[in-house]
N, C-alpha and C positions, 0 to 999 in steps of 0.2 A: 377882442383883440388877443392875438397869440403872444405867448410869453417868449422873451429872447433866450432865457436859460432857466435851468432848474437850480443851479448853484453857480454863481458868478466866479467862484474861485476855481472851478474845474474846467478842463478842456472837454467839452461835451460833444459826442457824436450822436445825432439823432438817427434812428434806424427804423425802416418800415419796409413792407413787402407789397408786391402786386401779383395777382394771378392765383391766389390760393384757392379760390372757388371755381376755377376753370376746369373744363373737361379736357382741354388740349393745350399744349405748349408748356414751356418752362415756367417756373416761379422765379421772379426777380426780387432782389432785395437791394437796398441802398443804404449807405452810411454817409452822413454829411456833417461836417464841422463848419459852422457859420461864424463870422465875426460877431462879437458881442453886440455891436451896434447895427447889425444888419436889419434893414427894413425894406419892405416892398408892399405897396397897397394891395396887390393881387394875391400875395402868398397866403394860402389856406390849404386845408385838407384837399387832396387831389380830387376826391369824390365830389366835392362842392364846386369844382371848376369845370368849365367847358374844355373840350380838347384843344381849342385854339388858345385858351388861357394857359393851359399846361405847357403847350408848345412854346408859348411866349416866355414862360418862366424858366424853362429848362436851361437855355444858354446863359441866362442871368445867374442862376444858381451855380452852374458849372464854372462860370467866370469869376464870381465874387466869393464863393466858398473858400475857406482856408484849406479845406481838403474834402474830397468826395470820392466815392467809388461805388460802382454798381456791379453786382455779381448775380449768378443764377444757378439753379439746379435743373437738370434736364428731366423730362418725363420719366426716363428710366430710373433716375435717382429718386424721384418722387415715389414711384412704384416700389422701390426697394426699402426706403426708410420712412415712408408716409409723408404726407404734405406738410404737416406741422414741423417735423424735424428737418425737412428739406428747406422750409422757409428760414429756419434758424441757421442751418448750414450755409445758406446763401448770405445771410447777414454776417456770419463769421468770416466768410470769404471776402466780403466787402470791407469789413473792419481790418482784416489781415493786410490789405493793400493800401490803406490810408497813408498818405505821405507824412502826416502828423499823427503821432500816437495819441489817442484820446485817453483821458484819465477817468472818464465816466461815460456810460452809455444810457441813452434815453430810448427805450423800446416801446413801440406802439403795441398795445395789447396787455394781457394780464399774465402771460407766461413767456419764459425764455430759457434756452439752454445757456447757462453762464459761460461767458467768454473768459479764458484764463487770465487771471491777474488784473482784470478791469471790472470794477463794480458796476452794476446796472440798476436802473429803475424802470419797472414796467408801469406804463401809464395807459389806462383804458381811454380809448379815443384820443390818444396823444397827438395824432395828426391834426386835430382841431384845437390843440392846446399849446403846442410848442413849435416855434418856427423851424427848428432843425429837423423835427420829425416830419413836419409838413413838406419841407424841402426834399427829404428822403422819399416821401410818398410820391412826389411829383417825378423825381428821377426814375424810381422803380417803375412807375406806371408808364411813362413816356418811352423808356427803353424797351419795355415789354411790348407795348403797342407797336413800336417800330418793327420788332422781330415778327410779330404776328401778321403784320401787313405784308412782309416779305414772304412768309410762309403761305399767305393767302394766294399769292401768284402761282405757287407750286401746286396748291390744293384748292382750286377755285370753287369746288362744290360745297364747301362748308361755311362760306360767308364770313371767314375770319377777318376780312377787311372791316366788317362792321361789328361782329360780336366778340372779336379778339379771343375766341375760345371759350367764352362763357356759355352756360347751358340755356340758350334761347330755344324757342320752339323750332326755328329754322335749322339751327345747328343739330338738334336731336333728330329732326326729320332727315337731314342729310346723312347722319350716321346710320339711321335705319335703312336708307336707300343704298348707300355706297359702302357701308362698313366703316371700320376705324382705320386711321392712318398710324404710322409709326410715331406720330407726335401726340396721339391721344394717350391719356393716362389709363393704363389697363386696370389699375386698382380702383378706379372710380366707377360708379354706377352710371354708365353712359346711357343705357336705356333700361326702363323698368320691366320690360316684357320679353326679353330675349336672354339666351344663354350668353354670358359675357364673352367667353372664349371664341364663339362663332364669329363675332364681329371682326376679329383680326384675321380670319380666314378669307373674308370677302375681298374681291379685287376692287380697289378704289383708284380714282383718277384725279 
């Protein structure tokens, strides 16, 4: 059973990201402040849920959370500052826009770039331990998936509708055949057996 809070005396925002390991698309992060008594039988780490379950939970979280925000960093930003810092920057952007200022942050993972004047707690596998982090994981994941589905219509060769930009065999095969798009992360190893820069010179459709 997931825990409702780390410290009941704090206004806690759970934070998590989605898309860190992808070859294409932005990285998304979310920050969520839940009521102390929030409960839902489905709520769990987004990776443990089906797409249908995540889609069911998203409007519930967005409606019942005291505050929530989703933010992202583009592939260009990822290439400039690296994926880890981009994940943290997206979290900072989400926290920036929360309508209720949190007094404590619960961060999924073991590292974080501190947010000014708000203490944080890094919690390994926190999306499977705390409700607010699980809620953030669901919002980050569903928002990112929604964008990748839209991009899939513009770039149908890469199967983003299914793989969401993750490094599947089909995705890598498409990169090999069609080259890389503007939405691929140039700083990532897209293919093991080619000169990376040549990928972005190919014409893709």
